[in-house]
Steps between C-alpha positions, in 0.01 A plus 500: 500500500607145615146370445536584128813276472399159364549211738753324281726809514509475875608138508862390477381175355325661206794741449740209499296320231474829297876564513595125431277500195622834374872413544468151340276619220723788414810281525348218280391736228829696508708181481284335237435793257743784582845482669609205717833681556305781675248302700702185604746698728206606714451138608677549844272812563195288422618217736554749784155654436329161506675406820389826656141439395500155642630626834251784504221255453623243757251459782754423766862605479662344804825326589388176330425686176853661511655162560310354203619772277861464601470122480371511146763758396781297648378171353449650157840672500689196634348259245555735216870554593547123513325468157691779329846403631460113491217394283388263770171680525272617219756435225774679305396875490618852579338831576498809288519852614134598522479439876814698580758429775589135548637286782694197386336528159148549626318835499417592865143574393436138400439412864215757505368345178494155670303637794241671272439191292488239772314706749218592246485131410486400864211756557303360209566146613391576855163631369414144418564394858138532601382296211694200385858572593606419853828527683840668457625239259202504271507885491865501420466240225229717336711815551806331345285388202366861448851658536645242256221555247574875523864441437415292191297790366778751578812319391493558124411868550779551753750363245376728229523802723843414633407430859712182485617258235539116475843435370379255240188706418268217637301517821554162674235303671738492800444863544126448565569201734727728700238775500238259635719370777631836614159665482361209702766548773442872516123462519546238779710760681216742465264244657722422791560873570122524534467811292145599408472513118202729483649741248204595269740656241721183465266289270436808277869569475566137405228515233630828362851364470372180335315709237799727446734210424244311294444804290871559438555126447237511224637820342872432541491124450730268670529136582436329831 
Protein backbone atom coordinates (compact mmCIF):
# COMPACT_ATOMS: atom_id res chain seq x y z
CA UNK A 1 0.00 0.00 0.00
CA UNK A 2 2.77 2.44 0.91
CA UNK A 3 4.32 2.01 -2.54
CA UNK A 4 1.15 3.48 -4.07
CA UNK A 5 1.49 6.69 -2.08
CA UNK A 6 3.15 9.43 -4.18
CA UNK A 7 6.56 10.53 -2.94
CA UNK A 8 5.44 14.11 -2.26
CA UNK A 9 2.76 12.85 0.15
CA UNK A 10 5.44 11.18 2.28
CA UNK A 11 7.60 14.29 2.56
CA UNK A 12 7.05 16.89 5.33
CA UNK A 13 8.61 19.44 2.98
CA UNK A 14 6.04 18.91 0.24
CA UNK A 15 3.18 18.75 2.73
CA UNK A 16 4.38 22.04 4.22
CA UNK A 17 4.34 23.75 0.83
CA UNK A 18 0.91 22.31 0.05
CA UNK A 19 -0.57 23.49 3.36
CA UNK A 20 1.07 26.92 3.16
CA UNK A 21 -0.24 27.50 -0.38
CA UNK A 22 -3.70 26.21 0.54
CA UNK A 23 -4.00 28.37 3.66
CA UNK A 24 -2.67 31.55 2.06
CA UNK A 25 -4.61 31.09 -1.18
CA UNK A 26 -7.84 30.48 0.72
CA UNK A 27 -7.18 33.43 2.99
CA UNK A 28 -6.33 35.77 0.11
CA UNK A 29 -9.45 34.87 -1.86
CA UNK A 30 -11.64 34.99 1.23
CA UNK A 31 -10.35 38.38 2.34
CA UNK A 32 -10.37 39.91 -1.13
CA UNK A 33 -13.72 38.70 -2.44
CA UNK A 34 -15.83 37.32 0.40
CA UNK A 35 -15.66 38.22 4.10
CA UNK A 36 -12.57 39.79 5.70
CA UNK A 37 -14.46 39.76 9.01
CA UNK A 38 -14.53 35.96 8.85
CA UNK A 39 -11.02 35.23 7.53
CA UNK A 40 -8.85 37.86 9.26
CA UNK A 41 -9.42 36.50 12.82
CA UNK A 42 -7.74 33.27 11.70
CA UNK A 43 -4.42 35.13 11.37
CA UNK A 44 -3.03 33.84 14.72
CA UNK A 45 -3.90 30.26 13.71
CA UNK A 46 -2.08 30.78 10.42
CA UNK A 47 0.97 32.17 12.23
CA UNK A 48 1.14 29.18 14.59
CA UNK A 49 0.72 26.76 11.68
CA UNK A 50 3.53 28.39 9.69
CA UNK A 51 5.82 28.31 12.74
CA UNK A 52 5.05 24.61 13.16
CA UNK A 53 5.82 23.93 9.49
CA UNK A 54 9.12 25.80 9.77
CA UNK A 55 10.09 23.76 12.82
CA UNK A 56 9.06 20.44 11.24
CA UNK A 57 11.29 21.23 8.26
CA UNK A 58 14.26 22.34 10.33
CA UNK A 59 17.24 20.08 9.67
CA UNK A 60 18.80 20.44 13.10
CA UNK A 61 16.81 21.52 16.15
CA UNK A 62 19.36 21.92 18.92
CA UNK A 63 20.12 24.25 21.80
CA UNK A 64 21.48 26.91 19.43
CA UNK A 65 18.26 26.88 17.42
CA UNK A 66 16.17 27.26 20.58
CA UNK A 67 18.41 30.14 21.64
CA UNK A 68 17.97 31.75 18.22
CA UNK A 69 14.21 31.44 18.43
CA UNK A 70 14.05 32.94 21.93
CA UNK A 71 16.49 35.71 20.98
CA UNK A 72 14.37 36.75 17.98
CA UNK A 73 11.15 36.65 20.02
CA UNK A 74 12.62 38.70 22.89
CA UNK A 75 14.24 41.27 20.59
CA UNK A 76 11.07 41.59 18.54
CA UNK A 77 8.80 41.98 21.58
CA UNK A 78 11.16 44.38 23.36
CA UNK A 79 11.62 46.70 20.40
CA UNK A 80 7.89 46.66 19.66
CA UNK A 81 7.04 47.54 23.28
CA UNK A 82 9.48 50.43 23.12
CA UNK A 83 7.94 51.53 19.84
CA UNK A 84 4.30 51.30 20.91
CA UNK A 85 4.80 52.98 24.28
CA UNK A 86 7.35 55.67 23.41
CA UNK A 87 7.44 56.16 19.63
CA UNK A 88 11.24 56.03 19.80
CA UNK A 89 11.28 53.02 17.47
CA UNK A 90 9.27 52.54 14.28
CA UNK A 91 7.08 55.60 14.84
CA UNK A 92 3.69 56.50 16.29
CA UNK A 93 1.52 53.40 16.00
CA UNK A 94 -0.71 50.99 17.93
CA UNK A 95 -1.87 47.41 17.54
CA UNK A 96 -5.41 46.27 16.82
CA UNK A 97 -7.09 43.19 18.26
CA UNK A 98 -6.38 40.69 15.48
CA UNK A 99 -3.39 39.05 17.19
CA UNK A 100 -5.11 38.68 20.55
CA UNK A 101 -3.66 39.08 24.03
CA UNK A 102 -1.18 41.92 24.51
CA UNK A 103 1.75 42.64 26.79
CA UNK A 104 2.40 46.36 27.31
CA UNK A 105 0.38 47.10 24.19
CA UNK A 106 2.08 44.50 21.98
CA UNK A 107 0.44 41.17 21.04
CA UNK A 108 2.50 38.31 22.42
CA UNK A 109 2.39 36.64 18.99
CA UNK A 110 4.37 39.48 17.40
CA UNK A 111 7.60 37.99 18.72
CA UNK A 112 6.84 34.80 16.78
CA UNK A 113 6.13 36.89 13.70
CA UNK A 114 9.54 38.54 14.03
CA UNK A 115 11.24 35.16 14.21
CA UNK A 116 9.40 33.83 11.15
CA UNK A 117 10.19 36.88 9.01
CA UNK A 118 13.83 37.39 9.95
CA UNK A 119 14.68 33.69 10.07
CA UNK A 120 13.27 33.02 6.60
CA UNK A 121 15.11 36.10 5.31
CA UNK A 122 18.30 34.84 6.98
CA UNK A 123 17.94 31.41 5.37
CA UNK A 124 17.49 32.99 1.93
CA UNK A 125 20.45 35.32 2.48
CA UNK A 126 22.62 32.44 3.65
CA UNK A 127 21.96 30.57 0.40
CA UNK A 128 24.07 33.22 -1.37
CA UNK A 129 27.00 32.47 0.95
CA UNK A 130 28.56 29.99 -1.47
CA UNK A 131 28.34 32.45 -4.34
CA UNK A 132 29.00 36.13 -3.81
CA UNK A 133 28.00 36.84 -0.21
CA UNK A 134 30.63 36.09 2.42
CA UNK A 135 30.68 36.49 6.18
CA UNK A 136 28.16 37.05 8.97
CA UNK A 137 27.85 40.80 8.38
CA UNK A 138 27.22 40.46 4.65
CA UNK A 139 24.60 37.76 5.23
CA UNK A 140 22.93 39.88 7.92
CA UNK A 141 22.85 42.95 5.65
CA UNK A 142 21.16 40.96 2.90
CA UNK A 143 18.74 39.35 5.36
CA UNK A 144 17.85 42.78 6.78
CA UNK A 145 17.23 44.11 3.28
CA UNK A 146 14.94 41.15 2.49
CA UNK A 147 13.02 41.49 5.78
CA UNK A 148 12.62 45.24 5.31
CA UNK A 149 11.40 44.80 1.73
CA UNK A 150 8.87 42.28 3.00
CA UNK A 151 7.67 44.75 5.62
CA UNK A 152 7.26 47.41 2.91
CA UNK A 153 5.02 45.01 0.97
CA UNK A 154 3.06 44.03 4.09
CA UNK A 155 2.50 47.39 5.81
CA UNK A 156 -0.40 48.84 3.77
CA UNK A 157 -2.25 45.51 3.85
CA UNK A 158 -1.70 45.16 7.60
CA UNK A 159 -3.28 48.57 8.12
CA UNK A 160 -6.26 47.68 5.93
CA UNK A 161 -6.83 44.46 7.86
CA UNK A 162 -6.50 46.07 11.29
CA UNK A 163 -3.28 44.35 12.37
CA UNK A 164 -1.94 47.73 13.50
CA UNK A 165 -2.49 51.40 12.70
CA UNK A 166 -0.25 54.40 12.28
CA UNK A 167 -1.73 57.23 14.29
CA UNK A 168 -1.49 59.77 11.46
CA UNK A 169 -2.40 57.22 8.78
CA UNK A 170 1.07 57.47 7.20
CA UNK A 171 3.79 54.81 7.29
CA UNK A 172 7.00 56.67 8.16
CA UNK A 173 10.37 56.02 6.55
CA UNK A 174 11.68 55.70 10.11
CA UNK A 175 9.71 52.45 10.43
CA UNK A 176 11.69 50.85 7.62
CA UNK A 177 14.97 52.16 9.01
CA UNK A 178 14.18 50.48 12.34
CA UNK A 179 13.14 47.29 10.59
CA UNK A 180 16.47 47.18 8.77
CA UNK A 181 18.59 47.81 11.88
CA UNK A 182 16.69 45.37 14.11
CA UNK A 183 16.53 42.66 11.44
CA UNK A 184 20.27 43.10 10.92
CA UNK A 185 20.91 42.68 14.65
CA UNK A 186 18.75 39.55 14.86
CA UNK A 187 20.39 38.02 11.78
CA UNK A 188 23.83 38.76 13.24
CA UNK A 189 22.64 36.93 16.34
CA UNK A 190 21.68 33.94 14.22
CA UNK A 191 25.16 33.98 12.72
CA UNK A 192 26.99 34.09 16.02
CA UNK A 193 24.81 31.33 17.45
CA UNK A 194 26.05 29.25 14.51
CA UNK A 195 22.67 27.81 13.64
CA UNK A 196 22.57 25.87 10.38
CA UNK A 197 19.93 27.57 8.19
CA UNK A 198 19.23 24.59 5.93
CA UNK A 199 15.44 24.81 6.17
CA UNK A 200 14.16 23.93 2.67
CA UNK A 201 10.68 25.22 3.46
CA UNK A 202 11.78 28.71 4.57
CA UNK A 203 12.39 30.26 1.09
CA UNK A 204 9.07 28.92 -0.19
CA UNK A 205 7.26 30.22 2.89
CA UNK A 206 8.77 33.67 2.35
CA UNK A 207 7.78 33.63 -1.33
CA UNK A 208 4.22 32.52 -0.49
CA UNK A 209 3.89 35.32 2.05
CA UNK A 210 5.22 37.89 -0.43
CA UNK A 211 2.69 36.78 -3.07
CA UNK A 212 -0.10 36.79 -0.47
CA UNK A 213 0.52 40.39 0.58
CA UNK A 214 1.26 41.60 -2.95
CA UNK A 215 -2.07 40.20 -4.11
CA UNK A 216 -3.99 41.81 -1.24
CA UNK A 217 -2.08 45.06 -1.68
CA UNK A 218 -3.17 45.15 -5.32
CA UNK A 219 -6.78 44.22 -4.53
CA UNK A 220 -7.30 46.27 -1.38
CA UNK A 221 -5.08 49.20 -2.31
CA UNK A 222 -3.07 51.15 0.18
CA UNK A 223 -0.20 53.55 0.31
CA UNK A 224 3.36 52.77 1.24
